[in-house]
N, C-alpha and C positions, 0 to 999 in steps of 0.2 A: 489573474491571481494564481499564484503557485500553490498546489496542494501540499507542498513540502513545508512542514512547520519550521518557522525561523531557527529555533534551537537545533534543528537537524541539518540545516543547509550545508554546513561546512562538511558533512559526511558524504555529500555527492560530489564535490570537487567544483572547481570554477567552470570547467568545460561541460558540466551536465547538460545545458540546453542543446548543445551541438551533439553530444553523445546520444541524448535522448531522440533527437531528430533523425540521426543516422540509423538508429534501431528500428524506429517507427516507420519512417518513410522510405529509406533506402533498402534496408535488409528485408523488412516485412512488406514493403510495397504499399503501405497504407492500410494493410489488412491484419486483423487479429491473427497472432501466431498460435494461439491455444489450440491444442489438439486433445482436449479432454482433461488437461491437468486441473482445470477449474472444478471438476466434479459436478457440474450442473447436470450433466446427462442430457442436455438439450441440443446437442450437436454431435454428429458423427464425423470423426476427422477433424479437419481444421474448421475453426469458427468462420462463418461467412461474414461477419461484421467488418465493415469498412469505415475508416475515419470520416466523420461528417456526414454519413448517410444514415437512414433510419435503421434502427437496430431491428434484427429479426425478433419476432414475438412481441416486442413492446412498442416499437416505432419511435422510440426516443433517439435523439441524435447521438451517434457513436463518437465517443472521445477515446482515442487510442492513447495508452499509457505504457510505461515500461514498468514491467513487474520484475522485482528481485525475487527469484525462486527460492533463494536461501534466506530471504528477509533481511539481508545485510546491505544497506545503501552503498558501502564501499566496494562491494563486490561487483564486478563488471562482466564476469565470465558467465554467470548463471542468470541471464535475463531474457525476457520475451516481451515482445510488443503484445499487449492484451487490450481488449475493449474494456471499458469500465465494468461491465457485468461480469466477464471472466475474471478480472483482476479482483474484484471485491469478493467473488466467491472463492478464489484461490487463497485469498488472505483472511477468510473469515475466522479460522481457528486461531491464527496469530494475533488477530485483532481482538479476539475473546480473551486470550492470555494476557496480552498487554493492558487491556482494560481492567481486568481483575487485579493486576499488579498495581495499576494506578489507584484503583479504589482502595486497595489495602494500604498503600502508602498514605493516602489522604486520611483514612480512619486512624492510622498510627499517629499521624500529625495531630489529629483532633484529640486523641487520648493522652498524649504527652503531657499536657498541662495538668491533667488529673493526678499525676503522679510526681509533681513537683511542688515544693512549698513556695511560699512567697519570696524567700530569699534566693530562690534559684537552685537549691540542693535537692537532691532527691528526698522524698518524704519517707 
């Protein structure tokens, strides 16, 4: 199962699986490329986590991902292979912002009927 939402798949391009594998397994050699960008403060220098191995600290199975450092799927210049822990920590502020925007839009959608008459014109 892909972690990419169906409505965003077009933003990654048709060759995304190949590009992702190239970054994770050829360039990064199957190891997390994070050098502290994640802000976890749990590793000095390059993160030791390797794809498919137990993660340091938690022992969970490492899944190597491709992180867009600029948070733009179309951008391929600013990417790093990151374990799921580093990637989630790196994106935490961005996720909080997008979640807040999603909640605000949902609230606006709920409020819209309150300001419309039964004929569909504004009250």
